[in-house]
C-alpha positions in Angstrom: 0.0 0.0 0.0 1.2 3.5 -0.7 1.8 5.5 2.4 2.1 9.3 2.4 2.7 11.2 5.6 1.9 14.6 3.9 5.3 15.8 4.7 6.9 17.6 1.8 10.3 17.0 3.3 9.8 13.2 3.0 8.0 13.1 -0.3 10.1 11.8 -3.3 8.9 12.3 -6.8 10.4 10.2 -9.7 9.3 11.2 -13.2 9.8 9.0 -16.2 12.0 10.7 -18.8 9.5 10.6 -21.7 10.2 12.0 -25.2 7.6 14.8 -24.8 9.3 16.1 -21.6 6.2 15.9 -19.4 8.3 14.2 -16.8 10.9 16.9 -17.0 8.2 19.5 -16.3 7.0 17.6 -13.3 10.6 17.6 -11.9 11.0 21.3 -12.7 7.9 22.3 -10.8 8.5 20.0 -7.8 12.1 21.3 -7.4 10.8 24.8 -7.6 8.7 24.1 -4.5 11.7 22.6 -2.8 10.5 19.0 -3.2 12.9 16.2 -3.9 12.4 15.1 -7.6 14.4 13.2 -10.1 14.0 11.9 -13.7 14.4 8.2 -14.3 14.6 5.8 -17.3 15.3 2.5 -15.6 12.3 1.4 -13.3 14.7 -0.4 -11.1 16.1 2.9 -10.0 12.8 3.8 -8.3 13.0 2.5 -4.7 10.0 0.6 -3.4 9.6 2.8 -0.3 6.9 4.8 1.4 6.3 8.4 0.4 7.4 7.7 -3.2 5.5 8.8 -6.3 6.3 7.7 -9.8 4.9 9.8 -12.7 4.9 7.8 -15.9 3.7 9.7 -19.0 2.9 7.3 -21.9 2.9 8.4 -25.5 0.5 7.3 -28.2 3.2 7.5 -30.8 4.1 3.9 -31.9 7.8 4.7 -31.6 7.5 5.3 -27.8 4.3 3.5 -26.8 5.7 0.0 -25.9 8.5 1.5 -23.8 6.1 3.6 -21.7 3.9 0.6 -21.1 6.8 -1.5 -20.1 8.0 1.1 -17.6 4.5 1.5 -16.1 4.1 -2.3 -15.8 7.4 -2.6 -13.7 6.6 0.4 -11.5 3.1 -1.0 -10.8 4.6 -4.0 -9.1 6.2 -1.8 -6.4 3.6 -2.0 -3.6 4.8 1.0 -1.7 5.0 3.4 -4.7 2.1 5.4 -6.0 2.2 5.4 -9.7 0.5 8.1 -11.8 -1.4 6.9 -13.7 -2.6 4.1 -11.5 -2.4 0.5 -12.8 -6.0 0.2 -13.8 -5.7 3.4 -15.8 -2.5 2.3 -17.5 -4.1 -1.0 -18.6 -6.7 1.0 -20.6 -4.0 3.1 -22.3 -4.1 2.7 -26.1 -6.9 0.1 -26.1 -10.3 1.4 -27.2 -11.7 -2.1 -26.8 -10.7 -2.3 -23.1 -11.9 1.3 -22.6 -15.4 0.6 -24.0 -15.7 -2.4 -21.7 -14.5 -0.6 -18.7 -16.9 2.4 -18.9 -20.0 1.2 -20.8 -22.4 3.4 -18.7 -20.4 6.5 -19.5 -19.9 6.0 -23.2 -22.2 5.6 -26.3 -23.3 2.0 -27.0 -20.3 0.1 -28.5 -20.0 -3.3 -30.1 -16.7 -5.3 -30.1 -17.2 -7.8 -32.9 -14.9 -10.7 -33.6 -16.8 -12.6 -36.3 -18.2 -11.6 -39.7 -21.5 -13.3 -39.2 -21.9 -11.5 -35.9 -21.0 -8.2 -37.6 -23.9 -8.7 -40.1 -26.3 -9.4 -37.2 -25.2 -6.3 -35.3 -25.5 -4.2 -38.5 -29.2 -5.0 -38.7 -29.8 -2.9 -35.5 -27.4 -0.1 -36.2 -28.3 3.4 -37.4 -26.2 5.4 -39.8 -23.8 7.0 -39.7 -21.9 4.9 -37.1 -18.4 5.4 -35.8 -15.8 2.7 -36.4 -12.6 2.6 -34.4 -9.4 0.6 -34.4 -8.2 -0.6 -31.0 -5.2 1.8 -31.3 -7.1 4.9 -32.5 -6.3 8.3 -31.1 -7.0 12.0 -32.0 -9.4 10.8 -34.8 -6.6 8.7 -36.3 -7.9 5.3 -37.2 -11.4 6.5 -36.5 -13.9 6.3 -39.4 -17.4 7.5 -40.0 -19.4 4.8 -41.7 -22.1 6.5 -43.6 -24.3 3.7 -45.0 -24.9 -0.1 -45.1 -22.6 -0.6 -48.2 -19.7 1.1 -46.4 -20.4 -1.1 -43.3 -20.4 -4.3 -45.4 -17.1 -3.2 -47.0 -15.7 -2.8 -43.5 -16.8 -6.3 -42.6 -15.3 -7.7 -45.8 -11.9 -6.1 -45.1 -11.7 -6.7 -41.4 -12.3 -10.4 -41.7 -10.0 -11.0 -44.6 -6.3 -11.3 -45.1 -6.2 -7.7 -46.3 -7.6 -6.0 -43.2 -8.5 -2.4 -42.9 -5.6 0.0 -43.7 -4.6 2.1 -40.7 -2.1 4.8 -39.8 1.4 3.6 -39.3 1.2 1.0 -42.1 -0.6 -1.6 -40.1 -3.9 -3.3 -40.7 -7.0 -3.9 -38.6 -7.8 -7.6 -38.8 -10.1 -10.0 -37.0 -12.4 -7.5 -35.3 -14.6 -4.4 -35.6 -15.3 -1.8 -32.9 -18.5 0.0 -33.8 -20.0 2.8 -31.7 -23.3 4.6 -32.0 -22.8 8.1 -33.4 -24.1 11.1 -31.4 -25.6 13.5 -34.0 -26.2 17.2 -33.8 -23.0 18.1 -31.9 -21.2 21.1 -33.4 -18.5 20.7 -30.8 -17.3 18.5 -28.0 -16.2 19.5 -24.5 -12.5 18.8 -23.8 -12.0 18.5 -20.1 -8.8 18.0 -18.1 -9.3 16.7 -14.5 -6.4 16.3 -12.1 -6.7 14.5 -8.8 -10.5 14.8 -8.7 -9.8 18.4 -7.7 -8.5 20.6 -10.5 -10.1 21.0 -14.0 -9.9 23.0 -17.2 -12.4 22.8 -20.0 -13.1 24.2 -23.4 -15.0 23.5 -26.6 -13.5 22.0 -29.8 -15.6 22.6 -32.9 -16.0 19.8 -35.5 -14.1 19.7 -38.7 -15.5 20.6 -42.1 -14.9 17.3 -43.7 -16.2 15.0 -40.9 -18.2 15.6 -37.7 -15.2 14.9 -35.4 -13.8 17.6 -33.2 -10.4 16.1 -32.6 -7.8 17.6 -35.0 -10.0 20.5 -36.0 -7.8 23.2 -34.3 -10.9 25.1 -33.5 -10.6 25.5 -29.8 -12.6 27.8 -27.6 -11.8 28.1 -23.9 -14.6 28.2 -21.3 -13.1 30.4 -18.6 -16.3 31.2 -16.7 -18.3 29.2 -14.2 -21.7 29.4 -15.8 -24.4 26.8 -15.9 -23.0 25.0 -18.9 -19.5 24.8 -17.4 -20.9 23.5 -14.1 -22.9 20.8 -15.8 -19.8 19.5 -17.7 -17.6 19.8 -14.5 -20.2 17.9 -12.5 -20.3 15.1 -15.0 -16.5 14.9 -15.2 -16.0 14.9 -11.4 -18.7 12.2 -11.0 -16.9 10.0 -13.6 -13.4 10.5 -12.1 -14.7 9.7 -8.6 -16.7 6.7 -9.5 -14.0 5.0 -11.6 -11.1 6.4 -9.6 -9.0 8.2 -12.2 -5.9 10.2 -11.2 -5.7 12.3 -14.4 -8.6 12.2 -16.9 -8.5 13.9 -20.3 -12.1 13.6 -21.5 -14.0 14.3 -24.7 -17.7 14.8 -23.9 -20.7 15.3 -26.2 -24.5 15.5 -26.0 -26.3 12.2 -26.4 -29.6 11.8 -28.2 -31.6 12.8 -25.1 -29.6 16.0 -24.5 -27.5 14.6 -21.6 -23.8 14.2 -21.6 -21.8 11.2 -22.7 -18.1 10.6 -23.0 -16.6 9.4 -26.3 -13.0 9.3 -25.2 -10.8 9.4 -22.1 -7.1 9.0 -21.5 -4.3 10.2 -19.3 -2.2 11.9 -22.0 -2.6 15.3 -23.5 -1.0 17.4 -26.2 0.2 21.0 -25.7 -1.4 22.7 -22.7 -4.5 23.5 -24.5 -5.8 27.1 -24.4 -2.5 28.3 -23.0 -2.5 31.4 -25.3 -6.0 32.1 -24.2 -5.0 31.7 -20.6 -2.3 34.3 -20.9 -4.6 36.7 -22.8 -7.8 36.2 -20.7 -6.1 35.4 -17.3 -7.9 32.0 -17.7 -7.6 30.1 -14.5 -8.1 26.4 -13.7 -11.2 25.4 -11.7 -10.9 23.8 -8.3 -13.4 21.7 -6.4 -13.3 23.1 -2.9 -15.7 22.6 0.0 -18.3 21.0 -2.2 -18.2 23.7 -4.9 -16.3 24.6 -8.1 -14.3 27.8 -7.8 -11.5 29.5 -9.7 -8.1 28.1 -8.7 -5.0 30.1 -8.1 -3.4 28.2 -11.0 -3.7 29.3 -14.6 -4.2 26.7 -17.4 -0.6 27.3 -18.3 0.3 25.8 -14.9 -1.1 22.3 -15.6 2.1 20.7 -14.1 1.8 22.8 -11.0 -1.7 21.4 -10.5 -0.3 17.8 -10.8 2.4 18.5 -8.2 0.0 20.3 -5.9 -2.3 17.2 -6.1 0.7 15.0 -5.2 1.6 17.1 -2.2 -2.0 17.4 -1.0 -2.6 13.7 -1.2 -5.3 14.0 -3.9 -3.9 10.9 -5.7 -3.3 9.0 -2.4 -6.0 6.3 -2.4 -4.3 3.0 -1.3 -5.1 0.2 -3.6 -3.8 -3.4 -4.0 -1.1 -3.5 -6.6 -2.0 -5.1 -9.9 -0.1 -6.2 -12.9 -0.6 -4.2 -16.1 
């Protein structure tokens, strides 16, 4: 079990030296607060001792993905170390199939199909368009909008053949389909960052012209005010992170057919600190859940790493769990 005495002089933070330098930023912020912090590449260099946190940022990029997962898997076996993300989060990284099975009540109806005949049967109850994903999809990469029955039949033909469905990176999707119900009428999605069930930032991402997906559009609009819309999205996000126990959740949320909120994606990785330019221009602050209410935090959205370190120090990630293999 992880044990944290909430004494900054005893806390030790190890951050994995990832290619995107997220770990480097964690070390920079921690040291700026006078907290002991160090980068690592070899998991064996992280001692299995109380008051130790290991931050492991895993990249979607195929060149770095397997290394990050290997590091996380070895850290997860250290029963006195708190790893961020936690083992159950890391297991879902880069697997849309596992994600859909872990959070079915939070996501649109999704079908994981492993047989061509089964796919034809599922097709009979699907509405068009539908969303088709590969297990390794991210940022709308390897995500397809299937517009009609003929396109769906073609997907079935390819997926269960030797050819497979061509994907990014020169690989092929073979032996399965992952079909998800499309949520129509959304001109944007809500991109929400939640840290330690305490800090959050959110904004809108408007959909692309060529396809009704927001990811990759570059049309970002920050939501700096705590109005009714923001509070609704924050309440949904906090409820999710608490019930499924996420340390860091980067969520894509849309309206479902009944007008409520549903989550189409969640992971523990993020691109550039989104809306950072807007933060500087608008004095755009993170939100903080404090004394049962959302308020504006002392941190700006440009200080995302400060929020992570603050959550480490405050014990917001400190929920003892039995260690599990990844």
